[in-house]
C-alpha positions as CSV (number, residue, x, y, z in Angstrom):
1,X,38.8,13.9,-46.7
2,X,39.6,10.7,-45.3
3,X,38.9,11.8,-41.8
4,X,35.5,12.5,-42.7
5,X,34.3,9.2,-44.2
6,X,36.1,7.5,-40.9
7,X,33.8,9.7,-38.6
8,X,30.8,9.4,-41.1
9,X,31.4,5.5,-40.6
10,X,31.4,5.2,-37.0
11,X,28.5,7.3,-36.6
12,X,26.8,5.1,-39.1
13,X,28.1,2.4,-37.1
14,X,27.0,3.4,-33.9
15,X,23.5,4.1,-35.6
16,X,23.7,0.2,-36.6
17,X,24.5,-0.7,-33.3
18,X,21.7,1.3,-31.3
19,X,18.6,0.5,-33.5
20,X,18.0,-3.5,-32.6
21,X,17.3,-2.1,-28.9
22,X,14.8,0.1,-30.3
23,X,13.4,-2.3,-32.7
24,X,13.4,-5.0,-29.8
25,X,11.0,-2.5,-27.8
26,X,8.7,-2.6,-30.3
27,X,8.6,-6.5,-30.8
28,X,7.7,-7.4,-27.3
29,X,9.2,-7.6,-23.8
30,X,12.6,-9.2,-23.2
31,X,13.3,-12.3,-21.8
32,X,14.5,-10.7,-18.2
33,X,11.5,-8.9,-18.5
34,X,9.5,-12.0,-18.8
35,X,10.7,-13.8,-16.2
36,X,10.2,-10.8,-13.7
37,X,6.9,-10.6,-15.1
38,X,6.2,-14.8,-14.3
39,X,7.6,-14.3,-10.9
40,X,5.1,-11.8,-10.0
41,X,2.5,-13.8,-11.6
42,X,3.7,-16.9,-9.4
43,X,3.9,-14.8,-6.4
44,X,-0.1,-13.8,-7.0
45,X,-1.1,-17.3,-7.0
46,X,0.5,-18.3,-4.4
47,X,-0.7,-15.4,-2.3
48,X,-4.3,-16.2,-3.8
49,X,-3.8,-19.8,-3.0
50,X,-3.0,-18.6,0.4
51,X,-6.0,-16.4,0.6
52,X,-8.3,-19.2,0.0
53,X,-6.8,-21.6,2.4
54,X,-7.2,-18.7,5.1
55,X,-11.1,-18.1,3.8
56,X,-11.7,-22.1,4.2
57,X,-10.1,-22.3,7.5
58,X,-12.3,-18.8,8.6
59,X,-15.3,-20.7,7.7
60,X,-14.1,-23.7,9.2
61,X,-13.4,-21.8,12.6
62,X,-17.1,-20.1,12.2
63,X,-18.8,-23.3,11.7
64,X,-16.8,-25.0,14.8
65,X,-18.2,-21.7,16.8
66,X,-21.5,-22.0,15.5
67,X,-21.4,-25.7,16.8
68,X,-20.3,-25.0,20.1
69,X,-22.8,-21.8,20.4
70,X,-25.3,-24.3,19.8
71,X,-24.2,-26.9,21.9
72,X,-23.7,-24.2,24.6
73,X,-27.4,-23.1,24.2
74,X,-28.4,-26.9,24.8
75,X,-26.3,-27.5,27.8
76,X,-27.8,-24.0,29.5
77,X,-31.7,-25.6,28.8
78,X,-30.3,-28.7,30.0
79,X,-28.8,-27.7,32.9
80,X,-32.3,-25.2,33.6
81,X,-34.1,-28.0,33.4
82,X,-32.2,-29.7,35.5
83,X,-31.9,-26.7,38.3
84,X,-36.4,-26.8,38.1
85,X,-35.9,-30.5,38.7
86,X,-33.8,-30.2,41.6
87,X,-35.8,-27.4,43.1
88,X,-38.9,-29.7,42.8
89,X,-36.6,-32.6,44.5
90,X,-35.8,-29.9,47.3
91,X,-39.4,-28.7,47.8
92,X,-40.8,-32.7,47.9
93,X,-37.9,-33.8,50.6
94,X,-38.6,-30.6,52.6
95,X,-42.2,-32.0,52.7
96,X,-41.3,-35.3,53.5
97,X,-39.3,-33.9,56.6
98,X,-41.8,-31.7,57.7
99,X,-44.5,-34.2,57.5
100,X,-41.6,-36.7,59.5
101,X,-41.3,-33.9,61.8
102,X,-44.9,-33.9,62.6
103,X,-45.6,-37.5,62.4
104,X,-42.7,-38.5,65.0
105,X,-44.0,-35.2,67.1
106,X,-47.6,-36.9,67.2
107,X,-46.7,-40.0,67.9
108,X,-43.9,-39.0,70.6
109,X,-47.2,-37.2,72.0
110,X,-49.7,-40.2,72.0
111,X,-47.4,-42.5,73.6
112,X,-46.2,-39.8,76.5
113,X,-50.0,-39.0,76.7
114,X,-49.1,-34.8,76.1
115,X,-51.1,-34.5,72.5
116,X,-52.8,-31.3,73.8
117,X,-49.6,-29.5,75.3
118,X,-47.3,-30.4,72.3
119,X,-47.3,-28.2,69.5
120,X,-47.0,-30.8,67.0
121,X,-48.6,-28.6,63.8
122,X,-45.8,-26.1,63.9
123,X,-43.2,-29.1,63.4
124,X,-44.7,-30.2,59.8
125,X,-46.9,-29.0,57.4
126,X,-50.4,-27.0,57.3
127,X,-52.6,-30.0,56.0
128,X,-50.6,-31.9,58.4
129,X,-51.6,-30.1,61.4
130,X,-55.2,-31.1,60.6
131,X,-54.6,-34.8,61.2
132,X,-56.2,-35.3,64.8
133,X,-55.6,-38.2,66.6
134,X,-58.5,-40.2,67.5
135,X,-57.8,-42.6,70.5
136,X,-59.4,-46.7,69.8
137,X,-62.9,-46.4,71.3
138,X,-62.6,-46.9,75.0
139,X,-58.9,-46.0,75.3
140,X,-57.9,-43.0,77.7
141,X,-57.6,-39.6,75.6
142,X,-54.4,-37.6,76.2
143,X,-55.2,-35.5,79.5
144,X,-57.4,-38.0,81.0
145,X,-56.7,-39.4,84.7
146,X,-55.8,-42.6,84.1
147,X,-58.4,-45.5,85.8
148,X,-57.1,-47.1,88.7
149,X,-56.1,-50.4,88.3
150,X,-58.6,-53.1,89.3
151,X,-61.4,-50.4,89.5
152,X,-62.8,-51.3,86.1
153,X,-64.6,-54.1,84.9
154,X,-62.5,-57.2,83.9
155,X,-59.5,-56.3,85.3
156,X,-60.0,-58.2,88.8
157,X,-58.8,-57.0,92.3
158,X,-55.9,-55.2,92.9
159,X,-52.7,-57.0,93.5
160,X,-49.7,-55.6,95.9
161,X,-46.5,-55.4,93.9
162,X,-43.9,-58.1,94.9
163,X,-40.9,-57.0,97.4
164,X,-38.3,-54.9,95.8
165,X,-35.3,-57.2,94.2
166,X,-32.3,-56.6,91.4
167,X,-33.9,-54.3,88.8
168,X,-33.6,-55.5,85.6
169,X,-34.6,-59.3,86.4
170,X,-37.8,-60.8,85.9
171,X,-40.3,-62.8,87.5
172,X,-40.1,-66.9,86.7
173,X,-42.1,-67.7,84.3
174,X,-41.9,-65.0,82.2
175,X,-39.8,-66.5,79.8
176,X,-37.1,-63.5,79.6
177,X,-33.7,-64.1,81.3
178,X,-32.8,-61.5,83.0
179,X,-29.3,-61.7,81.3
180,X,-31.4,-60.1,78.5
181,X,-32.3,-56.7,80.3
182,X,-29.4,-54.3,80.0
183,X,-27.5,-54.5,83.4
184,X,-26.5,-51.4,85.7
185,X,-28.0,-49.1,88.1
186,X,-31.2,-47.3,87.9
187,X,-30.8,-43.8,87.1
188,X,-30.8,-41.5,90.3
189,X,-33.1,-38.8,90.3
190,X,-33.3,-35.8,92.4
191,X,-37.3,-35.6,92.9
192,X,-38.8,-32.2,92.6
193,X,-40.2,-30.2,95.9
194,X,-43.5,-31.9,97.1
195,X,-46.9,-29.8,96.6
196,X,-48.2,-28.7,100.4
197,X,-51.2,-30.6,101.3
198,X,-51.3,-32.9,98.1
199,X,-49.8,-36.0,99.6
200,X,-48.6,-38.7,97.1
201,X,-51.2,-38.4,94.5
202,X,-50.5,-34.7,94.4
203,X,-47.0,-35.9,93.5
204,X,-48.3,-38.1,90.6
205,X,-50.4,-35.1,89.0
206,X,-47.7,-32.8,89.3
207,X,-45.4,-35.2,87.2
208,X,-48.1,-35.7,84.6
209,X,-48.3,-31.7,84.4
210,X,-45.0,-31.9,84.0
211,X,-45.0,-34.3,80.8
212,X,-47.7,-32.5,79.7
213,X,-45.6,-29.4,79.6
214,X,-42.9,-31.4,77.9
215,X,-40.5,-30.8,80.9
216,X,-39.1,-34.6,80.5
217,X,-36.3,-34.3,82.6
218,X,-38.3,-33.1,85.4
219,X,-41.2,-35.3,84.7
220,X,-39.2,-38.8,84.6
221,X,-37.7,-37.4,87.8
222,X,-40.8,-37.3,89.4
223,X,-42.3,-40.4,88.8
224,X,-39.3,-41.8,89.2
225,X,-39.5,-40.4,92.8
226,X,-43.2,-41.0,93.0
227,X,-42.2,-45.1,92.4
228,X,-39.8,-45.4,94.8
229,X,-41.7,-43.8,97.6
230,X,-45.0,-45.6,97.1
231,X,-43.5,-49.2,96.0
232,X,-47.3,-50.5,97.3
233,X,-49.6,-48.3,95.2
234,X,-50.6,-50.6,92.8
235,X,-52.4,-48.3,90.8
236,X,-49.8,-45.4,90.2
237,X,-46.9,-47.1,91.0
238,X,-46.4,-49.2,87.8
239,X,-47.9,-46.3,86.2
240,X,-45.3,-43.7,86.8
241,X,-42.4,-46.4,86.0
242,X,-44.0,-47.2,82.6
243,X,-43.8,-43.2,82.0
244,X,-40.4,-43.4,82.9
245,X,-39.4,-46.1,80.7
246,X,-41.3,-44.4,77.9
247,X,-39.4,-41.1,78.3
248,X,-36.4,-43.1,78.1
249,X,-37.7,-44.8,74.9
250,X,-38.5,-41.5,73.1
251,X,-35.0,-40.1,73.8
252,X,-33.5,-43.1,72.4
253,X,-32.3,-43.9,75.4
254,X,-33.1,-47.9,75.0
255,X,-31.0,-49.5,77.8
256,X,-32.6,-47.0,80.8
257,X,-36.2,-47.6,79.2
258,X,-35.7,-51.5,78.9
259,X,-34.9,-51.5,82.8
260,X,-37.9,-49.5,83.7
261,X,-40.0,-52.0,81.6
262,X,-38.4,-54.8,82.6
263,X,-39.1,-53.4,86.4
264,X,-42.9,-53.1,86.0
265,X,-43.6,-56.2,84.7
266,X,-41.2,-57.8,87.7
267,X,-42.8,-55.8,90.4
268,X,-46.5,-55.6,89.2
269,X,-47.4,-58.1,86.5
270,X,-50.9,-57.8,87.2
271,X,-51.0,-54.0,86.1
272,X,-52.6,-53.5,83.0
273,X,-49.7,-51.6,82.1
274,X,-47.9,-54.6,82.1
275,X,-48.2,-56.2,78.4
276,X,-47.8,-52.6,77.6
277,X,-44.6,-52.8,79.4
278,X,-43.6,-56.1,77.8
279,X,-44.2,-54.7,74.2
280,X,-42.1,-51.7,75.1
281,X,-39.5,-54.3,76.4
282,X,-39.1,-55.9,73.1
283,X,-39.1,-52.5,70.9
284,X,-36.3,-51.9,73.5
285,X,-34.5,-54.8,72.8
286,X,-34.9,-54.3,69.0
287,X,-34.2,-50.9,69.2
288,X,-30.6,-52.2,70.7
289,X,-30.0,-54.9,68.2
290,X,-31.1,-57.9,70.6
291,X,-33.6,-59.1,67.9
292,X,-33.3,-62.7,69.4
293,X,-34.4,-61.2,73.4
294,X,-37.0,-59.2,71.5
295,X,-38.5,-61.7,69.0
296,X,-38.4,-63.8,72.3
297,X,-40.2,-61.3,74.2
298,X,-43.0,-60.3,71.7
299,X,-43.9,-64.4,71.4
300,X,-44.7,-64.4,75.3
301,X,-46.9,-61.2,75.6
302,X,-50.2,-63.4,74.1
303,X,-49.3,-66.1,76.5
304,X,-48.5,-64.2,79.3
305,X,-51.4,-61.8,78.8
306,X,-54.1,-63.6,77.1
307,X,-56.7,-60.5,78.0
308,X,-54.5,-58.2,76.6
309,X,-56.0,-55.0,74.9
310,X,-56.5,-56.1,71.4
311,X,-54.3,-52.9,70.2
312,X,-51.5,-54.1,72.2
313,X,-51.8,-57.9,71.0
314,X,-52.0,-56.9,67.1
315,X,-48.9,-54.0,67.5
316,X,-47.2,-57.0,69.1
317,X,-47.9,-59.8,66.3
318,X,-47.7,-57.3,63.5
319,X,-44.0,-56.3,64.8
320,X,-43.0,-59.8,65.4
321,X,-44.1,-60.8,61.7
322,X,-42.2,-57.7,60.4
323,X,-39.4,-58.0,62.5
324,X,-39.1,-61.8,63.3
325,X,-40.7,-63.3,60.2
326,X,-42.8,-65.4,62.4
């Protein structure tokens, strides 16, 4: 009986001890569970905050991408506009180069008297090719035979040249010192074959034909050969020497050009070509950087040749005013 009471008491005690947990489940979570749930809530809030930050950064990156896209679009438009402007400038420069080439060609043709044989239109624009050179009234046209010296009104009788002297010196009273003219031997040319039965005049005509075909080296050699072989021909010898100098001038070989023009003035001071040779001599000085000699020569043209062609005097005055300020 006593053992039974003890067992019942133990059982009752055990049941009493087991009741509180059941009762605790009925009245709410335990502190441990609360702590675990609190930690979970805190982690969720942390993740939500991080997600919001990521969203904000994504929006910022999207805004920056849109800004870069807009800037790239604007840059592309500006680049296309610059490319268009550059193309326009290139077209303009190309047109100016062609126009300059045409003008240079026509100027060379006018000075060489070969305007009909030089295809200057091919060097420039189509519109430039339509411009024709009209010489002043009374002036010889390209391709025409040159008038004989002393054969026209007001030219006076033909005058023979002076005896040969040192090339590069000028006659007394010309106002140009010999030291101003580039010194050196005259170019030695091999004359082309003399046509049979034509005489000296045929040789000069052959030189003109060579120049008309733009064969300038051969023409210069032929002109020099004629002038050396016919120093007493006051009609054509100064013309031949002038063309030798003019061909060198066109080729920008200014020292030989200056020597040839000085030779015309020295040997044939009364030739109708002498004023033009003196103008060309001044231009050669200018081109070689000898401004003082060039300005002096320009100032003497009107004094030495008051009856020179008006175009020559006007060109000399204009160049003197522009280059020398006088």
